[in-house]
VEXZAMAR-171888 format. One record per residue (C-alpha): y, z, x; residue in three letters. Coordinates in steps of 0.25 Angstrom, whole numbers, padded with zeros to 4 digits, always signed. Layout:
residues N
YZXala ...
This chain:
residues 402
+0010-0117+0038met -0003-0126+0038asn -0015-0116+0040gln -0019-0102+0039thr -0031-0095+0046thr -0036-0081+0047phe -0041-0072+0058asp -0047-0059+0057ala -0047-0048+0067gly -0040-0036+0073met -0025-0036+0075val -0015-0027+0081lys -0001-0023+0078ala +0009-0013+0084pro +0007+0001+0078arg +0015+0005+0066arg +0017+0020+0062arg +0012+0025+0049cys +0025+0026+0042ile +0031+0031+0029gly +0030+0018+0023ser +0015+0022+0020leu +0021+0028+0007phe +0032+0018+0004ala +0022+0011-0006leu +0025+0014-0020ala +0037+0005-0022thr +0032-0008-0018leu +0028-0018-0029ala +0017-0028-0028thr +0022-0041-0022gly +0034-0035-0015ser +0037-0036-0001ala +0048-0039+0009ala +0057-0050+0006ala +0052-0057+0019asp +0038-0058+0013met +0034-0071+0006ala +0028-0066-0007met +0021-0076-0015pro +0020-0076-0030asp +0009-0068-0038asp -0004-0077-0038gly -0006-0087-0048asn -0021-0087-0048thr -0032-0076-0050arg -0036-0076-0035ala -0021-0073-0031thr -0017-0064-0043ser -0009-0052-0041thr -0016-0038-0045val -0008-0031-0056ile -0007-0015-0054ala -0008-0008-0068phe +0006-0002-0071gly +0013-0009-0061val +0024-0020-0063arg +0021-0032-0055ser +0032-0041-0051glu +0030-0056-0052ala +0037-0070-0053ser +0034-0083-0059leu +0040-0093-0049glu +0038-0106-0056thr +0035-0112-0070arg +0020-0113-0066asp +0019-0100-0059asp +0008-0090-0064val +0005-0076-0058asp -0009-0070-0059val -0011-0055-0059phe -0024-0048-0058arg -0027-0036-0067ile -0039-0027-0063glu -0045-0017-0073leu -0055-0007-0069gln -0060-0005-0083gly -0057-0008-0098arg -0043-0006-0101ala -0032-0012-0110glu -0021-0018-0101ile -0007-0023-0104ala +0000-0033-0095val +0014-0038-0097gln +0025-0045-0090ser +0040-0040-0088gly +0053-0047-0084gly +0061-0059-0089thr +0052-0070-0086thr +0044-0076-0098asp +0030-0073-0094thr +0016-0076-0100met +0002-0071-0096ala -0013-0073-0097ala -0023-0063-0095leu -0037-0067-0090ser -0050-0061-0085asp -0055-0063-0071ser -0061-0076-0073glu -0049-0082-0080gly -0053-0080-0094gly -0041-0078-0104ala -0039-0065-0110ile -0024-0065-0115ala -0011-0072-0114thr +0003-0068-0118asn +0017-0074-0116asp +0027-0064-0123asp +0024-0050-0126ala +0033-0050-0138ser +0042-0060-0145ala +0054-0055-0136thr +0047-0054-0123ser +0045-0064-0112leu +0034-0055-0106asn +0019-0055-0108phe +0010-0043-0112arg -0005-0044-0112ile -0013-0032-0117val -0029-0033-0116glu -0041-0024-0115thr -0049-0028-0103leu -0062-0024-0096glu -0062-0020-0082gly -0060-0032-0072gly -0050-0042-0067val -0040-0049-0075tyr -0028-0059-0072tyr -0015-0060-0078leu -0008-0074-0077thr +0007-0074-0079val +0016-0087-0080ser +0029-0090-0086gly +0030-0093-0100ser +0035-0107-0102asn +0036-0108-0087gly +0046-0096-0085ala +0048-0091-0071thr +0053-0078-0065gly +0049-0064-0061pro +0041-0054-0070tyr +0033-0042-0070arg +0018-0039-0074val +0014-0026-0079leu -0001-0022-0082ala -0005-0009-0089arg -0018-0002-0093ile -0016+0003-0107gln -0021+0017-0107arg -0021+0019-0122gly -0005+0016-0122gly -0003+0024-0109asp +0000+0015-0096asp -0003+0027-0086his -0012+0039-0088gly -0005+0053-0091asp -0014+0061-0082thr -0017+0061-0067val -0031+0056-0070gly -0026+0044-0077ala -0014+0042-0068ser -0009+0029-0062thr -0008+0028-0047arg +0006+0024-0043ile +0005+0011-0034thr +0014+0004-0025ala +0022-0001-0036met +0031+0003-0048glu +0022+0008-0059thr +0026+0005-0074ala +0023+0016-0085gly +0026+0018-0099ser +0028+0032-0105leu +0022+0030-0119arg +0020+0037-0129pro +0029+0049-0129glu +0024+0060-0120gly +0016+0050-0111asp +0014+0053-0096ile +0011+0043-0085asp +0003+0049-0073ala +0004+0042-0059phe -0004+0045-0046arg +0002+0045-0033ile -0007+0045-0020asp +0000+0051-0008val -0007+0049+0006asn +0003+0057+0015ala +0015+0065+0013glu +0026+0057+0008thr +0039+0057+0000gly +0039+0051-0014ile +0048+0046-0025val +0043+0044-0039leu +0052+0038-0049arg +0052+0031-0062thr +0060+0019-0067lys +0063+0013-0081gly +0069+0017-0095pro +0061+0030-0098thr +0065+0044-0094asp +0053+0048-0086thr +0049+0062-0080val +0040+0063-0068gly +0030+0074-0063arg +0024+0073-0049leu +0011+0081-0048gln +0000+0083-0038asp -0015+0081-0040ser -0016+0095-0045ala -0006+0093-0056gly +0005+0101-0048asn +0019+0096-0052val +0027+0093-0040leu +0039+0086-0045arg +0045+0083-0058glu +0057+0074-0062ala +0064+0067-0073asp +0077+0062-0067thr +0081+0055-0054gly +0079+0041-0058gly +0087+0031-0067asp +0086+0032-0082arg +0078+0045-0083gly +0068+0041-0072asn +0063+0052-0063phe +0062+0052-0047val +0053+0062-0040ile +0055+0062-0025asp +0046+0071-0017thr +0036+0072-0005thr +0021+0072-0007leu +0009+0076+0002met -0003+0068+0002ala -0011+0069-0011gly -0012+0063-0025ile +0000+0065-0035tyr +0004+0062-0049tyr +0017+0058-0056leu +0017+0061-0071met +0028+0052-0078val +0033+0055-0092ser +0045+0052-0101ala +0056+0062-0103lys +0058+0068-0117asp +0047+0060-0124gly +0052+0046-0120glu +0044+0034-0119thr +0045+0021-0111gly +0042+0014-0098gly +0045+0017-0084tyr +0040+0014-0070ser +0036+0024-0059val +0036+0022-0044glu +0033+0030-0031ala +0041+0028-0018glu +0036+0035-0006phe +0044+0040+0006asp +0044+0029+0017gly +0047+0040+0028his +0035+0049+0028val +0027+0052+0040val +0012+0048+0038cys +0003+0060+0036ala -0008+0054+0044asn -0002+0049+0058pro -0005+0034+0062ala -0017+0033+0071val -0017+0022+0082arg -0029+0013+0081val -0035+0011+0095pro -0036-0003+0101asp -0043+0001+0114ser -0053+0012+0111gly -0042+0023+0112asn -0043+0035+0102pro -0034+0035+0090glu -0020+0041+0092ile -0013+0047+0081pro +0002+0043+0080his +0012+0053+0076thr +0027+0053+0075gly +0039+0052+0066asp +0040+0042+0055asp +0051+0034+0062gly +0055+0019+0059asp +0043+0010+0058ser +0041+0000+0069thr +0029-0009+0073asp +0028-0003+0086glu +0025+0011+0090glu +0023+0019+0103thr +0013+0029+0106gly +0014+0042+0115glu +0015+0034+0128asp +0025+0025+0122gly +0016+0013+0122ala +0015+0004+0110glu +0003+0007+0101glu -0005-0003+0093glu -0014-0002+0081ile -0025-0012+0078val -0025-0019+0064tyr -0039-0021+0060glu -0043-0032+0052arg -0044-0028+0037phe -0054-0038+0030asp -0049-0036+0016pro -0035-0041+0019leu -0034-0056+0021val -0020-0063+0022val -0016-0077+0019asp -0002-0084+0018val +0004-0077+0005gly -0007-0069+0001ser -0018-0059+0005phe -0031-0054+0000ser -0035-0039+0000phe -0050-0035-0003ala -0052-0050-0007gly -0041-0050-0018ile -0029-0060-0015pro -0015-0056-0016tyr -0002-0064-0015thr +0007-0052-0018thr +0008-0038-0012cys -0004-0029-0014leu -0001-0014-0015pro -0012-0006-0008ile -0009+0009-0011val -0022+0018-0013asn -0030+0005-0015leu -0045+0009-0015thr -0055-0002-0011leu -0070+0001-0010leu -0067+0016-0008gly -0056+0014+0003thr -0041+0017-0001thr -0030+0008+0005tyr -0016+0011+0007asn -0007+0001+0014val +0003+0008+0022leu +0010-0005+0027arg +0007-0019+0028ser +0014-0031+0036val +0012-0045+0040trp +0012-0049+0054gln +0012-0061+0062thr +0010-0067+0076arg +0011-0081+0082ala -0004-0080+0088asp -0014-0070+0094glu -0006-0069+0106ala +0006-0063+0099asp +0009-0049+0093asp +0009-0047+0078trp +0023-0045+0072thr +0026-0040+0058asn +0031-0051+0048val +0045-0047+0044ala +0046-0041+0029gly +0031-0040+0027thr +0028-0025+0029glu +0025-0018+0016val +0019-0005+0013thr +0009-0002+0003gly +0004-0016+0001gln +0000-0029+0007leu +0008-0041+0005cys +0006-0056+0007pro +0014-0065+0016tyr +0017-0079+0018ser +0019-0083+0033pro +0026-0096+0035thr +0026-0096+0051asp +0014-0099+0059pro +0007-0088+0065gly -0003-0077+0063gln -0001-0067+0052tyr -0008-0055+0046arg -0006-0042+0038met -0008-0028+0044ile -0008-0015+0036gly -0008+0000+0039asp -0017+0005+0029val -0023+0018+0024glu -0037+0017+0021glu -0043+0030+0015asn -0031+0037+0021gly -0034+0032+0035val -0023+0023+0042leu -0029+0009+0045lys -0022-0004+0051his -0027-0017+0045tyr -0024-0032+0047ala -0027-0044+0039ser -0033-0057+0044asn -0024-0065+0053ile -0018-0077+0045leu -0014-0089+0054thr -0003-0098+0049val -0001-0111+0056glu 
């Protein structure tokens, strides 16, 4: 692999039905992908840093004695934050500002801990956390960042709720009587399973935006954790988590959406020859890369060039920010536009005369992921995206590997 080049423009691929994977978003952790994908380590510079989502455990690994991982922390306003590591790897960390100025360092949170913990009050802005192995230690670890809300990690009202993202979200029920509120945005009718994990005996209450209680549960999971299994229409909902009988302790919450729902809005064919748009309806059968219309002919959609998405070998940038691990995009708002990635996949072809084909193991839902091609050819990432609720079909630049 000697050279890579870029080519922009409009690309085509066989039409794919809007399937239930639209909502299979909430159990994918950042950096996860199919085993066939070559996933690089977290970036080791500010330019290639991994963005930390507050309240979400990020899995990482120090591969060599000299390896460092850099994480980006974005604050909208003044706040006290706590950043800590977990796991059996002896880690240390340094917190710096956007220009690299040192703010704080920590090796061990206590005399008996191998993990670091940094607590600082910061102004709004961008900060970086650099993690390395203490005395050259290597191995997997976790990073968790929380905003300290006067001792409460999540708000206890719908107005102060934490949005459930496409990852497992950690929480702590302290002091006695604490409630954690989580917001769930649903774009179309779907089945949903909400569950907690951890040592604390938790109780869950699901309610709509008007405060009407839809489901309550305090059992169904292991060790006193609850499971709520129901169907929701499009709308905004809230999950209120509390501890049973005045307990206190830590837990995590996750949402798993039904992967077999029928899209509320039928997919619309994007015309490629001046034909009117043709809504497609039908059952939600097995997903394929080919689909036939009413006349039995194969339909195609046009994937338009999406300028904010630029791919390279082992990395990509979105809206000007580089990433070397997967980026969840669920209800992401940029400049007034809200994006939801229904699915993304890498594709390849030998040259412009050939059809695009999916790269095995690279299709994911709810996120964009990098890929490191090893064979010569042309590559690009395509995505089926909801843009302010409207289905769009976008493509990255074309990456040529020689």
